[in-house]
C-alpha angles and dihedrals in degrees: 000000000000122000118211120228138195106256090203088072094061096089090049091049090051091050092049090054090053093047099040119160119252088252093052090049092049093052092044102044097035100043124353100048091063097032111128093237112061120254126186127210123231094359119186112231122173104318095333141077117229118210090223130002134189110194095190093055093032087230131148122196117201126190110205123210126186094285089070092064098059118099089252092047093050092049092048093048092049093052091044092051092053091053094045093046088055087064090056093256125144119214125210114194125199129175121235085246089058090058092049099042106026104027096143092048091050091051091049092050092050092048093048091047093050091049092048093048092048092049092055096042095063 
């Protein structure tokens, strides 16, 4: 199943890849880049950009900085989640602190979620 995306977001997605946060770089370079199931960084989906996306597992991984915990950020994320869930996508959210303090646990949770999603997609 193909998911449409807003082509106008492509330049922003490319810029976000170039200006990734230290936490995004850590997760990408130290885990997701060499993960056996392909992930993409800053993937445009519908009218949004996902931090990390695995098409095969239909999984989005989001790393949340402080802007996600404002009233406006919470509202935006809730609306975004509803739209992305309608495409059959699962979203895993981690804080930047999770990446710094519980990196191995985050990696285990991602791995278990991917395996679970692949098992039920066959």
